[in-house]
PQR file with spaces between the fields and no chain letter, atoms N, CA, C, O and H, PARSE charges and radii, in Angstrom:
ATOM       1  N    UNK     1      39.557   -3.516   10.362 -0.4000 1.5000
ATOM       2  CA   UNK     1      39.701   -2.566    9.309 -0.0000 2.0000
ATOM       3  C    UNK     1      39.012   -2.830    8.186  0.5500 1.7000
ATOM       4  O    UNK     1      37.961   -2.250    7.916 -0.5500 1.4000
ATOM       5  N    UNK     2      39.863   -4.248    7.010 -0.4000 1.5000
ATOM       6  CA   UNK     2      38.384   -4.877    6.610 -0.0000 2.0000
ATOM       7  C    UNK     2      36.941   -4.405    6.936  0.5500 1.7000
ATOM       8  O    UNK     2      36.239   -3.513    6.461 -0.5500 1.4000
ATOM       9  H    UNK     2      40.718   -4.720    7.229  0.4000 1.0000
ATOM      10  N    UNK     3      36.742   -5.369    7.964 -0.4000 1.5000
ATOM      11  CA   UNK     3      35.591   -5.202    8.319 -0.0000 2.0000
ATOM      12  C    UNK     3      34.526   -3.697    8.653  0.5500 1.7000
ATOM      13  O    UNK     3      33.374   -3.529    8.252 -0.5500 1.4000
ATOM      14  H    UNK     3      37.312   -6.094    8.350  0.4000 1.0000
ATOM      15  N    UNK     4      35.617   -2.458    9.766 -0.4000 1.5000
ATOM      16  CA   UNK     4      34.308   -1.179    8.582 -0.0000 2.0000
ATOM      17  C    UNK     4      34.641   -0.708    7.704  0.5500 1.7000
ATOM      18  O    UNK     4      34.434    0.503    7.788 -0.5500 1.4000
ATOM      19  H    UNK     4      36.553   -2.595   10.092  0.4000 1.0000
ATOM      20  N    UNK     5      35.412   -1.184    6.152 -0.4000 1.5000
ATOM      21  CA   UNK     5      35.052   -0.952    4.995 -0.0000 2.0000
ATOM      22  C    UNK     5      34.305   -1.837    5.212  0.5500 1.7000
ATOM      23  O    UNK     5      33.631   -1.509    6.189 -0.5500 1.4000
ATOM      24  H    UNK     5      35.580   -2.168    6.084  0.4000 1.0000
ATOM      25  N    UNK     6      33.952   -3.047    4.763 -0.4000 1.5000
ATOM      26  CA   UNK     6      32.781   -3.742    4.106 -0.0000 2.0000
ATOM      27  C    UNK     6      30.603   -3.359    5.125  0.5500 1.7000
ATOM      28  O    UNK     6      29.386   -3.401    4.940 -0.5500 1.4000
ATOM      29  H    UNK     6      34.499   -3.313    3.969  0.4000 1.0000
ATOM      30  N    UNK     7      31.613   -3.071    6.030 -0.4000 1.5000
ATOM      31  CA   UNK     7      30.075   -1.755    6.095 -0.0000 2.0000
ATOM      32  C    UNK     7      30.054   -0.827    6.107  0.5500 1.7000
ATOM      33  O    UNK     7      29.310   -0.498    7.031 -0.5500 1.4000
ATOM      34  H    UNK     7      32.601   -3.037    6.181  0.4000 1.0000
ATOM      35  N    UNK     8      30.463    0.068    5.584 -0.4000 1.5000
ATOM      36  CA   UNK     8      30.708    1.904    5.248 -0.0000 2.0000
ATOM      37  C    UNK     8      30.238    0.979    3.292  0.5500 1.7000
ATOM      38  O    UNK     8      29.553    1.557    2.449 -0.5500 1.4000
ATOM      39  H    UNK     8      31.068   -0.199    4.834  0.4000 1.0000
ATOM      40  N    UNK     9      30.586    0.168    3.181 -0.4000 1.5000
ATOM      41  CA   UNK     9      30.376   -0.547    1.542 -0.0000 2.0000
ATOM      42  C    UNK     9      28.311   -0.427    1.655  0.5500 1.7000
ATOM      43  O    UNK     9      27.347    0.289    1.383 -0.5500 1.4000
ATOM      44  H    UNK     9      31.143   -0.302    3.866  0.4000 1.0000
ATOM      45  N    UNK    10      28.647   -1.480    2.145 -0.4000 1.5000
ATOM      46  CA   UNK    10      26.576   -1.759    2.324 -0.0000 2.0000
ATOM      47  C    UNK    10      25.827   -0.463    2.826  0.5500 1.7000
ATOM      48  O    UNK    10      24.639   -0.259    2.576 -0.5500 1.4000
ATOM      49  H    UNK    10      29.430   -2.062    2.366  0.4000 1.0000
ATOM      50  N    UNK    11      26.939    0.734    3.846 -0.4000 1.5000
ATOM      51  CA   UNK    11      26.180    1.495    3.509 -0.0000 2.0000
ATOM      52  C    UNK    11      25.833    2.300    1.854  0.5500 1.7000
ATOM      53  O    UNK    11      24.768    2.632    1.333 -0.5500 1.4000
ATOM      54  H    UNK    11      27.904    0.569    4.049  0.4000 1.0000
ATOM      55  N    UNK    12      27.279    2.402    1.384 -0.4000 1.5000
ATOM      56  CA   UNK    12      27.284    3.598    0.779 -0.0000 2.0000
ATOM      57  C    UNK    12      26.115    3.119   -0.394  0.5500 1.7000
ATOM      58  O    UNK    12      25.476    3.929   -1.066 -0.5500 1.4000
ATOM      59  H    UNK    12      28.144    2.132    1.807  0.4000 1.0000
ATOM      60  N    UNK    13      25.985    1.698   -0.484 -0.4000 1.5000
ATOM      61  CA   UNK    13      24.655    0.738   -1.783 -0.0000 2.0000
ATOM      62  C    UNK    13      23.601    0.851   -1.228  0.5500 1.7000
ATOM      63  O    UNK    13      22.686    0.307   -1.847 -0.5500 1.4000
ATOM      64  H    UNK    13      26.504    1.041    0.062  0.4000 1.0000
ATOM      65  N    UNK    14      23.119    1.672    0.346 -0.4000 1.5000
ATOM      66  CA   UNK    14      22.055    1.463    0.837 -0.0000 2.0000
ATOM      67  C    UNK    14      21.544    3.553    0.193  0.5500 1.7000
ATOM      68  O    UNK    14      20.736    4.325   -0.322 -0.5500 1.4000
ATOM      69  H    UNK    14      23.863    2.114    0.848  0.4000 1.0000
ATOM      70  N    UNK    15      22.882    3.321    0.838 -0.4000 1.5000
ATOM      71  CA   UNK    15      22.457    5.751    0.577 -0.0000 2.0000
ATOM      72  C    UNK    15      23.141    6.116   -0.387  0.5500 1.7000
ATOM      73  O    UNK    15      22.486    6.839   -1.139 -0.5500 1.4000
ATOM      74  H    UNK    15      23.539    2.693    1.256  0.4000 1.0000
ATOM      75  N    UNK    16      24.008    5.972   -0.661 -0.4000 1.5000
ATOM      76  CA   UNK    16      24.474    7.396   -1.860 -0.0000 2.0000
ATOM      77  C    UNK    16      23.838    6.978   -3.437  0.5500 1.7000
ATOM      78  O    UNK    16      23.250    5.970   -3.830 -0.5500 1.4000
ATOM      79  H    UNK    16      24.540    5.385   -0.050  0.4000 1.0000
ATOM      80  N    UNK    17      24.173    8.009   -3.994 -0.4000 1.5000
ATOM      81  CA   UNK    17      23.371    7.429   -4.831 -0.0000 2.0000
ATOM      82  C    UNK    17      24.073    7.076   -6.813  0.5500 1.7000
ATOM      83  O    UNK    17      24.889    7.902   -7.221 -0.5500 1.4000
ATOM      84  H    UNK    17      24.650    8.827   -3.674  0.4000 1.0000
ATOM      85  N    UNK    18      23.784    6.234   -7.515 -0.4000 1.5000
ATOM      86  CA   UNK    18      24.281    5.250   -8.514 -0.0000 2.0000
ATOM      87  C    UNK    18      24.518    6.268   -9.817  0.5500 1.7000
ATOM      88  O    UNK    18      23.598    6.691  -10.516 -0.5500 1.4000
ATOM      89  H    UNK    18      23.121    5.563   -7.183  0.4000 1.0000
ATOM      90  N    UNK    19      26.112    6.618  -10.029 -0.4000 1.5000
ATOM      91  CA   UNK    19      25.865    7.109  -11.193 -0.0000 2.0000
ATOM      92  C    UNK    19      26.437    6.270  -11.923  0.5500 1.7000
ATOM      93  O    UNK    19      27.272    6.929  -12.543 -0.5500 1.4000
ATOM      94  H    UNK    19      26.859    6.274   -9.461  0.4000 1.0000
ATOM      95  N    UNK    20      26.529    4.872  -12.340 -0.4000 1.5000
ATOM      96  CA   UNK    20      27.124    4.126  -13.472 -0.0000 2.0000
ATOM      97  C    UNK    20      25.937    4.547  -14.698  0.5500 1.7000
ATOM      98  O    UNK    20      25.943    4.161  -15.867 -0.5500 1.4000
ATOM      99  H    UNK    20      25.851    4.337  -11.836  0.4000 1.0000
ATOM     100  N    UNK    21      25.652    4.806  -14.510 -0.4000 1.5000
ATOM     101  CA   UNK    21      24.411    4.929  -15.781 -0.0000 2.0000
ATOM     102  C    UNK    21      24.905    7.039  -17.285  0.5500 1.7000
ATOM     103  O    UNK    21      24.663    7.721  -18.280 -0.5500 1.4000
ATOM     104  H    UNK    21      25.647    5.119  -13.560  0.4000 1.0000
ATOM     105  N    UNK    22      25.696    6.777  -16.019 -0.4000 1.5000
ATOM     106  CA   UNK    22      26.304    8.545  -16.615 -0.0000 2.0000
ATOM     107  C    UNK    22      27.077    8.439  -17.210  0.5500 1.7000
ATOM     108  O    UNK    22      27.760    7.436  -17.416 -0.5500 1.4000
ATOM     109  H    UNK    22      25.893    6.223  -15.210  0.4000 1.0000
ATOM     110  N    UNK    23      27.215   10.302  -17.982 -0.4000 1.5000
ATOM     111  CA   UNK    23      29.135    9.415  -18.557 -0.0000 2.0000
ATOM     112  C    UNK    23      29.119   10.180  -17.124  0.5500 1.7000
ATOM     113  O    UNK    23      28.161   10.662  -16.521 -0.5500 1.4000
ATOM     114  H    UNK    23      26.660   11.117  -17.815  0.4000 1.0000
ATOM     115  N    UNK    24      30.816   10.121  -16.697 -0.4000 1.5000
ATOM     116  CA   UNK    24      31.742   10.261  -16.406 -0.0000 2.0000
ATOM     117  C    UNK    24      32.372   11.186  -16.127  0.5500 1.7000
ATOM     118  O    UNK    24      32.753   11.660  -15.057 -0.5500 1.4000
ATOM     119  H    UNK    24      31.595    9.729  -17.188  0.4000 1.0000
ATOM     120  N    UNK    25      32.535   11.570  -17.592 -0.4000 1.5000
ATOM     121  CA   UNK    25      33.615   13.222  -17.984 -0.0000 2.0000
ATOM     122  C    UNK    25      32.187   13.771  -17.519  0.5500 1.7000
ATOM     123  O    UNK    25      32.319   14.992  -17.600 -0.5500 1.4000
ATOM     124  H    UNK    25      32.226   11.185  -18.462  0.4000 1.0000
ATOM     125  N    UNK    26      31.082   13.541  -17.140 -0.4000 1.5000
ATOM     126  CA   UNK    26      30.177   15.073  -17.536 -0.0000 2.0000
ATOM     127  C    UNK    26      29.301   14.808  -15.748  0.5500 1.7000
ATOM     128  O    UNK    26      28.159   14.800  -15.287 -0.5500 1.4000
ATOM     129  H    UNK    26      30.974   12.548  -17.075  0.4000 1.0000
ATOM     130  N    UNK    27      30.356   14.676  -15.394 -0.4000 1.5000
ATOM     131  CA   UNK    27      29.136   14.599  -14.297 -0.0000 2.0000
ATOM     132  C    UNK    27      29.092   15.680  -13.106  0.5500 1.7000
ATOM     133  O    UNK    27      29.106   16.679  -13.826 -0.5500 1.4000
ATOM     134  H    UNK    27      31.283   14.683  -15.768  0.4000 1.0000
ATOM     135  N    UNK    28      29.060   16.067  -12.123 -0.4000 1.5000
ATOM     136  CA   UNK    28      29.548   17.455  -11.501 -0.0000 2.0000
ATOM     137  C    UNK    28      30.484   17.413   -9.667  0.5500 1.7000
ATOM     138  O    UNK    28      30.326   16.409   -8.973 -0.5500 1.4000
ATOM     139  H    UNK    28      29.048   15.256  -11.538  0.4000 1.0000
ATOM     140  N    UNK    29      31.259   18.450   -9.211 -0.4000 1.5000
ATOM     141  CA   UNK    29      32.518   17.885   -8.424 -0.0000 2.0000
ATOM     142  C    UNK    29      31.501   16.583   -7.263  0.5500 1.7000
ATOM     143  O    UNK    29      31.396   15.368   -7.097 -0.5500 1.4000
ATOM     144  H    UNK    29      31.388   19.266   -9.775  0.4000 1.0000
ATOM     145  N    UNK    30      31.103   17.524   -6.873 -0.4000 1.5000
ATOM     146  CA   UNK    30      29.687   15.746   -5.723 -0.0000 2.0000
ATOM     147  C    UNK    30      29.964   15.166   -6.576  0.5500 1.7000
ATOM     148  O    UNK    30      31.113   14.796   -6.335 -0.5500 1.4000
ATOM     149  H    UNK    30      31.187   18.512   -7.008  0.4000 1.0000
ATOM     150  N    UNK    31      29.644   14.757   -7.595 -0.4000 1.5000
ATOM     151  CA   UNK    31      29.255   13.368   -8.577 -0.0000 2.0000
ATOM     152  C    UNK    31      30.706   12.544   -7.972  0.5500 1.7000
ATOM     153  O    UNK    31      31.029   11.709   -7.128 -0.5500 1.4000
ATOM     154  H    UNK    31      28.711   15.058   -7.791  0.4000 1.0000
ATOM     155  N    UNK    32      31.383   13.533   -9.182 -0.4000 1.5000
ATOM     156  CA   UNK    32      32.668   12.652   -8.632 -0.0000 2.0000
ATOM     157  C    UNK    32      33.268   12.114   -7.766  0.5500 1.7000
ATOM     158  O    UNK    32      33.870   11.042   -7.825 -0.5500 1.4000
ATOM     159  H    UNK    32      31.120   14.212   -9.868  0.4000 1.0000
ATOM     160  N    UNK    33      33.085   13.184   -6.445 -0.4000 1.5000
ATOM     161  CA   UNK    33      34.025   13.047   -4.724 -0.0000 2.0000
ATOM     162  C    UNK    33      32.942   11.997   -4.674  0.5500 1.7000
ATOM     163  O    UNK    33      33.654   10.993   -4.684 -0.5500 1.4000
ATOM     164  H    UNK    33      32.595   14.055   -6.397  0.4000 1.0000
ATOM     165  N    UNK    34      31.434   11.452   -4.617 -0.4000 1.5000
ATOM     166  CA   UNK    34      30.425   10.850   -4.260 -0.0000 2.0000
ATOM     167  C    UNK    34      31.294    9.155   -5.178  0.5500 1.7000
ATOM     168  O    UNK    34      31.453    8.189   -4.432 -0.5500 1.4000
ATOM     169  H    UNK    34      30.856   12.268   -4.609  0.4000 1.0000
ATOM     170  N    UNK    35      31.730    9.009   -6.618 -0.4000 1.5000
ATOM     171  CA   UNK    35      31.839    8.179   -6.956 -0.0000 2.0000
ATOM     172  C    UNK    35      33.395    7.704   -6.464  0.5500 1.7000
ATOM     173  O    UNK    35      33.565    6.534   -6.123 -0.5500 1.4000
ATOM     174  H    UNK    35      31.600    9.793   -7.225  0.4000 1.0000
ATOM     175  N    UNK    36      34.846    8.951   -6.439 -0.4000 1.5000
ATOM     176  CA   UNK    36      36.025    8.660   -6.064 -0.0000 2.0000
ATOM     177  C    UNK    36      36.166    7.885   -4.649  0.5500 1.7000
ATOM     178  O    UNK    36      37.194    7.287   -4.331 -0.5500 1.4000
ATOM     179  H    UNK    36      34.708    9.902   -6.717  0.4000 1.0000
ATOM     180  N    UNK    37      34.386    8.013   -3.401 -0.4000 1.5000
ATOM     181  CA   UNK    37      34.508    7.421   -2.941 -0.0000 2.0000
ATOM     182  C    UNK    37      34.346    5.955   -2.366  0.5500 1.7000
ATOM     183  O    UNK    37      34.949    5.161   -1.645 -0.5500 1.4000
ATOM     184  H    UNK    37      33.551    8.499   -3.660  0.4000 1.0000
ATOM     185  N    UNK    38      33.335    6.045   -3.005 -0.4000 1.5000
ATOM     186  CA   UNK    38      32.933    4.636   -3.239 -0.0000 2.0000
ATOM     187  C    UNK    38      33.938    3.901   -3.517  0.5500 1.7000
ATOM     188  O    UNK    38      34.209    2.956   -2.777 -0.5500 1.4000
ATOM     189  H    UNK    38      32.845    6.691   -3.590  0.4000 1.0000
ATOM     190  N    UNK    39      34.834    4.233   -4.843 -0.4000 1.5000
ATOM     191  CA   UNK    39      35.268    3.111   -5.242 -0.0000 2.0000
ATOM     192  C    UNK    39      37.406    3.210   -4.228  0.5500 1.7000
ATOM     193  O    UNK    39      38.314    2.379   -4.257 -0.5500 1.4000
ATOM     194  H    UNK    39      34.614    5.001   -5.444  0.4000 1.0000
ATOM     195  N    UNK    40      37.338    4.380   -3.641 -0.4000 1.5000
ATOM     196  CA   UNK    40      37.716    3.940   -2.305 -0.0000 2.0000
ATOM     197  C    UNK    40      37.702    3.049   -1.161  0.5500 1.7000
ATOM     198  O    UNK    40      38.542    2.176   -0.946 -0.5500 1.4000
ATOM     199  H    UNK    40      36.600    5.054   -3.617  0.4000 1.0000
ATOM     200  N    UNK    41      36.384    3.408   -0.213 -0.4000 1.5000
ATOM     201  CA   UNK    41      35.386    1.969    0.520 -0.0000 2.0000
ATOM     202  C    UNK    41      35.792    0.939   -0.604  0.5500 1.7000
ATOM     203  O    UNK    41      36.424    0.035   -0.056 -0.5500 1.4000
ATOM     204  H    UNK    41      35.701    4.118   -0.387  0.4000 1.0000
ATOM     205  N    UNK    42      35.696    0.752   -1.756 -0.4000 1.5000
ATOM     206  CA   UNK    42      35.261   -1.014   -2.468 -0.0000 2.0000
ATOM     207  C    UNK    42      36.375   -1.378   -2.179  0.5500 1.7000
ATOM     208  O    UNK    42      36.562   -2.275   -1.357 -0.5500 1.4000
ATOM     209  H    UNK    42      35.183    1.486   -2.202  0.4000 1.0000
ATOM     210  N    UNK    43      37.279   -0.793   -2.759 -0.4000 1.5000
ATOM     211  CA   UNK    43      38.916   -1.368   -3.151 -0.0000 2.0000
ATOM     212  C    UNK    43      39.592   -2.261   -1.810  0.5500 1.7000
ATOM     213  O    UNK    43      40.040   -3.386   -1.588 -0.5500 1.4000
ATOM     214  H    UNK    43      37.127   -0.065   -3.426  0.4000 1.0000
ATOM     215  N    UNK    44      39.309   -0.790   -0.989 -0.4000 1.5000
ATOM     216  CA   UNK    44      39.577   -1.437    0.522 -0.0000 2.0000
ATOM     217  C    UNK    44      39.249   -1.832    1.115  0.5500 1.7000
ATOM     218  O    UNK    44      39.821   -1.860    2.205 -0.5500 1.4000
ATOM     219  H    UNK    44      38.945    0.123   -1.169  0.4000 1.0000
ATOM     220  N    UNK    45      37.798   -2.612    0.871 -0.4000 1.5000
ATOM     221  CA   UNK    45      37.095   -3.585    1.435 -0.0000 2.0000
ATOM     222  C    UNK    45      37.551   -5.488    0.622  0.5500 1.7000
ATOM     223  O    UNK    45      38.003   -6.612    0.839 -0.5500 1.4000
ATOM     224  H    UNK    45      37.334   -2.589   -0.014  0.4000 1.0000
ATOM     225  N    UNK    46      37.026   -4.651   -0.259 -0.4000 1.5000
ATOM     226  CA   UNK    46      38.021   -6.169   -1.238 -0.0000 2.0000
ATOM     227  C    UNK    46      39.414   -6.550   -0.999  0.5500 1.7000
ATOM     228  O    UNK    46      39.753   -7.635   -1.470 -0.5500 1.4000
ATOM     229  H    UNK    46      36.659   -3.738   -0.435  0.4000 1.0000
ATOM     230  N    UNK    47      40.448   -5.741   -0.237 -0.4000 1.5000
ATOM     231  CA   UNK    47      41.504   -6.267   -0.551 -0.0000 2.0000
ATOM     232  C    UNK    47      41.910   -6.910    0.528  0.5500 1.7000
ATOM     233  O    UNK    47      42.965   -7.544    0.509 -0.5500 1.4000
ATOM     234  H    UNK    47      40.172   -4.860    0.146  0.4000 1.0000
């Protein structure tokens, strides 16, 4: 299962937009979903 999250993390890094330079409180709902999804995948790939 951990390998799946590692692969997802690599895919996220390549395909999804980066929002690290934006103010997180002013993001649209779609951008908030992307940030939450990337956080969830990263958290699970590190465990």
